[in-house]
N, C-alpha and C positions, 0 to 999 in steps of 0.2 A: 896402474894408471899409465897412460900413453908421457911423451917427454915435456909436452904440450899442457898438461894438465887435464887435457881431455878425457873422459871416462870412455872405454872401449862398447859398444851394446855385447852383450852375451847371448848366441842364440838362443837358450833356453830358458832367458827371461824373455823371449819376445812379448807374450801376451800380457805377464806381470808389470811391465815398465807402466811408467807414470807419465805424462809431459809439462812441459811447461808453459804455457803459452801469454809471452806475454806479460809474466809478472805472476803467473796463476799458478804459480808452482803444486801438485801431485793433483790437477785433473785427472779424472779417469778416461782411459785412452776410450773414443767411440770405438764400436764394433764394427766398424767397417774399415777402419784404419789396423785391425792388429791383423787382419790378413796378411798386410805388406811390407809389414814390419815398420819400428817407430823410432827415431834414434834420440836421444838426448843429450847434453852434456847440463847440469845443475850450473855450472859456471857461465856457459854462455845461454843459456833458456832460449832454447832452438825447437819450435813448433813443429815436425812434420808431418800433419796429419793427411789421409786418400782425402781430396775434394768430394769421394762420392757421397761422404755426407751433409753437403753441402751444395752439393750442383749435379744431383740424380742421376739424370744417362748421360752427362756430360764428365763420368767419372773418370773414364780411359784416360781423355786429355788431359783432366786437372790429375791424375798419379804419372804420365807423362813428362807432362810441365816440370814438376812437383821434383823426378829424378834429373831434368835435365838442367833445371837452375839449381839445385843443390848437387852438381857433379857426381852424379851416383849414375851406374849403365841400368840399370833397370830396377824396380820397384824392393825387391831386397836385396840390394847394396844399400840401403839408406844409412847402414851403420858404418859408414864410409868416412859421414862425417866427421864420428869421433875421435880421429887425428888430424883435422884441418887446424886450422890455427885459429886466433878469435876475430880476422880483422876479414879472413875468407869467410868465417860464419855469416857476419853482422853481412856485407856485403851481398851473401847469396838470399838472405832472408829480406833484403831491402829488394831485394831483385822478385824475391815471390813473392810478398805483399803486397807488390804492385800488381804481378798478371793476376793475382788472385783477386782483386779487389777489381780488375780487368774486366774477368771474365765472370763477376758476380755482376756487374753494368750492364755484362750479354745480356747473361739469364735473368734476370731484372725485366730486359726491353722485351726476352722471348715470353714471360709469363706473362705478361699484361698486354703482348699483342696476339699473342695466342693462344693460352694457355684461359683466359678471362675471355669469354664470347663478347662482344662490344655492345649487345644490349644490356650487361647488366655490368659494364665500367660504371663504377663512382664520376658522378659529375664532375666538374673543372668547376676547382677552389679556383674565386677569383680573388684580384686584390678588390681595396677597397672601394678605389672608383667605378671597377669593373662589377663591383655587386649593388652598385644604382645602375649601372648601363653595360651590359658585358662585353660590348661592340672595342669599348676602347681598350678591353686585357688582347685583342684582336694584332699580333705583330703584322702579319701581310699586310699592306697596302689595300693589294684587292680587295680581298676574304673582306677587309672592314667598311671598304666603299659599297662592295655587295649587301653587306648587312644592312647599311644604312637605306638604301634602295629598296631591299625587301621592307624593311617597316614602313618605311615612308607608304611604300602600297598597299603590302598585304595588314598589316598591321589597325594600317589607317581607313583604307575600305573596310573590311570584316567589323571595324568599331563605327565607323557611319552606319553600314549595313543591319546591325544588329541593334544600336541606337533605333534606326529606324521599326527593325520588326517589331519591337519592343513598346515601338509609342503605339505601333499600328494595331498589338494584343492586350493592350491592357487600357486604348482608349474605350472600348467600352464600360472598364469599370467607373472610368471619369465620366462621361455623360451619364450613365445610369443616375449617378449623385447630382448631377445637372439640370436635371429635365427630363432624360428618355424614360424615366422609368414612370413618371405621370404622361408624358405623351402618348408611349405605348403599349398605358395598361399592365405592365409588370409589378403587381403585387403578391405574387406566388412565390414560385422555382423559377420562375422565369430566365434570371438571371443568371443560376448555375445553369440552366438549361442549355442558354447562350454561349455559356464557355466550355460547359461537357461539348457542344457540336465545333465550337475552335477545335478542341485537345482532339476529337473522333479524328477531324482531320489532320492534324498535326502527326496525330500517329498512324495513321495511312500511309503518309508521299514520304517518313525519314528513310525505312531501309533499301525500299529502291533508289530513293535518290543519290545514298550515298554510293551504293553499289554500282551506278552510273555514274559517279565521280571521278572510279577506277579507268573509266574506256574516254568520257567528254571532256574536253577540255571546261575547268570550272568557269572559264572566260566567257562561255556561251553559256552554261546550265543557270547558274549561279544567278547572273541579271535577268538572264529569262524568270525564273522564280519573282525575283521582288517587282519585273515589271507586274506578272497576273496579282500579288495581291496589294501592288499598290492603288491598281483599278478596282478591285474587289473594294477597296477604303475608299476610295471616292463614291460607289453607289452605295456605300452605307447611308449615306446620309438622305437618301433617297425614300429610305423603305418607312413605311406605314404603320407592319403591324407585329408583333416578336417575331410569328411567323418567319417572314421578310427577312428580319435577324439571324435567325438559326441560319437560313440558307446562306448566309451572305458570309458569317462567322465560318461556316466549315469549310467554305472554300478559299478563305483569308488563312487561315488553317494548314490546309493545303497545298497551298502554296508558302508557306514560310518555312512550313517542317524541313525542305532541306538546305536554308541556311547555316543553322547553328553547328548541328553536328558534319555539315559538308565544312564551315569555318573551321572547326577542331579538326579535321580531318587534316584539311590545307595549310594548317601551321604547322601538323603536326608531320608532316612531307617535306616543310624547306628547314626547321629549326633543332637544333642540338640542346640537351638535358638541360644544361645551366641558361639554356636560352627559351626553355620552351612556355613552362611554370607562369611567370610573368608577363608575359606577350596574353599567353590564351585566358588568367586571367583580368588584366585589364580589358579585353576586350570586349570579355563576361559583362562588366561593369559599366558599359552603356547601357545595359537593360538597366540598371539602376536609374542612367542619366535619364532612358529614354520616359521610364516611370516617374520619376522627379520635376518630366519636362513636360510631361504629358497633365500632369497636376496644376502647376503653372501655368501650359495655354490654355487647357479649361477655366482655371481662373479669368485668363484677361479675355479668350472668348466670350465666357458668360456674360463680363461687364462689359468689353468694347462691339460683340459684334454681334449681339440677343436682337431679335426683332432686324438686324439691315438686310434686307432681300425677300422679308417676310420668313426669316429658317434663326429655329431656334440655337441656341449656344454652343448645344454638344452637336448641332449636326455641322457651323462651319468649324468643328474639330475633328471630325472626318476630312473636310475638305482641304483644310489647311495640313494635316496629316499627308493625304495622298499627292497635295503641290511638293511636299518637300521630299518625298520617296522617290520621285518618277527620275529626275537627275541622277540621282547617286546611279541609279541600275544605268543609266546611258553610258555613263563614266564606266560600270564594270566591263563594260564591252570591248572599252579602248585599252585598260590600264592591269586589267588580271591576268597571269600567265599561266600556263601549261602545268602541270605536276611536272616532279624529275620523273624520265622514262617517255613521257609524252609527245614532248616537241617536234616527234620524229613525225606523228600524223598529226601533228594539232600544231598548226604556227605558233611559233614563239613571241614575245612582245618584242613592239623597239628600242623598251629601257634594259636589255639583260641583253648580252652580247655570247656568242659560241660557248667565251673565257671559262665568262662567268658559270654559264652551264657547268663546264666542268668544274669550276669549284664549287659549287652545288652537288655535282656527282659524288666531287669526292669528300663532301662535307656530311652528306648522311649515309655513306660506306662507312666512314670511321664509326662510324652512332651502330651498325650494322640494321640498319633499319631500310627493310627491301624495298626495291619498288614495284613495279606494277606485273605482277606474273599470269600466263594463262592457269585459270583454276581445273584442275584435276580429278577425278576423283577421289585421289590416295589424299589429296592435299584437302578436300571438305572432309571425305573420312576423321581425318587428324582433326581440324576444325572443332568436329560434332561431336569430337571426343576428347577434347581438352576442356580443360575448366575454364578458361577465356570468358565463352560465350554465357557461361551459366553462373558464376559467382559474379563476375564483375555487371551487368545489368541488375543484378540484385543489389547489387550495392550502389548502382543510383539513385533503385528505387527508392530505395531506404533513405537515401538524400531525399534525394527529390520530394517527396509527399509529406516532408518531416519540416518543412517550412513556409506553410499557410498561413500562421498565427499573426501574422503582419497585415494582411484579407479585414484582419477582425476591426481594428483601428478606426477607418473611415466609418463604418456603422457604426460604432460605436458612438462616435463623436456625433452624426446624425437621430441618435437617438434620444439627443435630448431636448428635441427637440419635439420629438410625439412622446415623451413617457416623463413623468411626476418623478422627478429625481429627487427631487428632495433638498439639491445643489443651488436650482437657482440660474446654473447657469446654461445660456444658448450657443449654439455653432452658426455662422451664417455661412453660404455658399463655400462662398471662397476663402473662408476662414478654414472648414473642414480640407479642400483641397491644397491651402497650405501646411496644417499642423503633420499634414502627412508625411511632408517633405523629409524631414531627419531623417525616416527610415533608411531613406536612400542615400542618404546621405551618411548615415552613418555604415553601410555595406559598401560605399564604394571607396573608403577610407579605409576599412579594415583590410577589405581582400586585397588592396594593392599592398598592405602591409605583408599579409597572410603569401600574396603572388612571389615578392621581388627578397623574401625572407626564406621561402622554398625553395629559388635556385640558390642563393647566396650562402648563406649558414647555413640553413640545414643540406643543400651541397643533394637537393633533389629527391629530399626522404620527405614526399606526395605525405604522407598517413599522419603525418606530425598533427596540423591545423585540421582536420578534418576531424579528427579525433577527440582533441580541447571543444573545437565549438559547439561537436553534437549534444556534448555532456552542458555546456551551456545552454542552449539550446532547451534540453530535455525540463534543465531548471526554470527557464523562463515561462514555459507553457505548465510547467506544474505549479507555478506562482500566482499566474492570469486565471486560471480554473481557478483556487482558490480564494482570491482577493474576490471581496463585494465588489458588484460591479460598477455601485456608482459612490462607491467609495473609496482614501487613497488615490485621488485625479492624479495627484504627480506619480504619486510611484506607478500608477497602469502609464500616463507617457513613456517613464524609464522602458517597464519593462515594454512595452512598442516598440522603441527604438532599439532595442535590441535582439528586436525577433528575427533581423535580417543578418545578425553578422554573420552566422554560419552561411549567408546568400553567397560568400565568395569561394567556398569550394567545388563549385562545379569546374571552372576551370581545372584548379588542381585536380580534379577528377578524372578529368577527361584526359592531362598531362598523362597521369600514367595509366591509363589506359595505350595510352600513344604509346607508350614506353616498355608497357607489359607484353605488348604486341606486335612490337620494333620486326620481328626475324619473318611476318608474311604480311605483305599491304592489305591481300585482298580478307584478312582475314582482321587487322585490322580497323581498314573501312565497319566491316560488318560488326564489330562490338560496338565501334561508337555509334552508330543506326540503332543499335540494340538499346542501348545505355538509356539514349534519348528519348526512343521511342515507348520501348513499353513503358521507362516511368511515367510516361504521357498517357499512356492505356490503362494505367491504374488511377491517374489521376483524370483520368473523361469518366471509370465506374465509381469509385470508394466517394468522393465528395458526394455526393448525390444522400450517402447515407450520413458520412460521419462529419460534414461541414454544410446543411443544409442551411439554408437563406433564413429560414423562420427561425432556425434555431439563434441566429445573430441576435444582439451581439454577446450573451454572455458563451454561446459556443464550447460548454464543455465537453462534448464529445470530444471533437475537433481537437478541444488542447488534451485531452487525454488521450487521444489515437496518435500525435503529434507525438507527446514522450513516450510513446511504446517504439515507435520507428529511431527515433533519435537513438535510444540507448539498446535495441537491436543494431542499429547502423555504426554503434561504437563496436562490438566486438565482430560486425563483418567487418570491418577497417584490418580487426589482428588476422581475420581469417585470411582474405588475400595476401595479408601479407606474407602469413606463413606462406602460404601456398609459389607465391611468388621468389621466395627466399633456398624454399626447397625447387623452383626449378634451377633457381641461380645453381645452387648446388651443384645437382645434378649434371648441368650443363658444363658446368667448370671442370667438373670431372670428365665428360667426358672428350672433352678435348685435352683435358691431360694425359690421358690415355691414347686420342688419336693424332697427339700432337709429334712431329717430324722433326726434332731438334736438329741442331745442327752440331756433323757428325767430329770426331775428335780431329780430324786433318787439317779439316778447315778452320776451328778453332786456334790451332795450333801455326797453322799458315796467318792466322788473320794477328794471335798476338805476339809469335816470337819475331817476327819481322821488329816489332815496335822496338825491342828490350834497346836499349844501347851499344855500341859498339864499344868494347872492355878490354885489354890486353892483360887483365888480371886470369890467375889462374881456372875461376868462376866460369868466367866466359868461354876462355878457351874451350872448358871441358863440355860448356851447353852445347857451343853448337859443333863439337865434335859427336856427342850424342844424337845432336839434330839431325 
């Protein structure tokens, strides 16, 4: 033992030594540390471990820093500490810990920035105020003001446009139960066929429209679509036969095709993961508002305008819908901006400055969302061989086609007037239009809850609520299929009101797709278009066999069909999650292999100058070595 009580290190015992780590005496030496020698003093409990076990490819810098700070000329002379005083040990240990924590911080920053690809990083953790409105968590005043403006224009316009789209899409159902059935002689499957014709047009237009948006500014394309479907809706009041209705509904569907997938693609081009879900869901719920207002509007026109200027109530509904639609289309030409990367070819809007476009570009780069790029054969081949364009559209097909049970309720209520139900209940047309309204109310409230919690509490985990609601939907459909049609009336009402709890998942599924396909702009546009398109292709064909008008209001086949789709959707969610996690691990591994970390010299130059100038022996030795 030396004169100061320290135990000198013996070379023969190099690999059998134990170390004391701040009170945890006796811990085994890490294998990476044994090569370089470890000094110990039971009295002082000093830990000297090569940082290779903690800092990976920065090990050389960490070893040199350890030697310098602890007064050693090389890693193999660390045993010199055995003869140093307790005061010197404590001073050097404090300095060592400070520098190591600094290297830890720098390494963590390097890992977050380089090793984990941007598109796979976890969504930002929000404060309680930010969970309600995430803009409140933005510290930069310019960025916060930018988000206020984007919300005021993009979210407001998309919500208003989708409200009108759904108003014009579903008004045919309200018109059907308000006199159009009798006026046009639609006593067989004509309503289903009319809806199918709209769906065919809708399916044909989506993919070309979404791909066109990668090259043409939304400022010109989206309002043009709104003008077309508004005019077609206006012409609907003049039709005299159900064959004419088929033609008009086809062109309404063709024009409306580009709006919803285009809106989801546009929102995904401006917002981060912790911002996107709630906005995608919020604007999607205006479909429910459109359906809600269509029922209320039809009830009002049926009662107040029927017979005015010789028009039926259902004809006035088409006129009023068109009058509301056309001004919103004109506003789109004024306010909608081009997409990031398009402003060079398409003039920007007056409400976004050059500085704000710079902030937008930075925000999108931070999450790894690629801008528009030239399509090449190699990129096309990569997209075609990937799983995104196959798995994600099936995911949406399963969801989209499993939620049709809500369509039964108005026809079930109307059947009380034509069938001897034994209940003595009868419902007027205004009552039918009003009683179905809570379906959309439940849908809107639950969708907002799911969207906000997906961004905040769940931090971008898009799969949780779809998995929950699809099991609920399967249970509701099974219950409706097995309940006697005209018994347990209150139970029927409750179940019908629950049929659209799953309706709010569309925004979350598209947010998920935007995030999964972040690295390729054209793939993202294509996948979003395919998801909505193929879902409606299936909807154009299958309802003719599973949701026949003649099977209403019981519709047992359709209910069992929806149950099967809901259960399949549940398992498909976890398949998608597995594939996405697999891609994340592969991308992270590739980034770890290719990442060029700062070399040891640069780290030493960054860290060592921050050490306090001290006149003690350890400071002098460290400076001499460096």
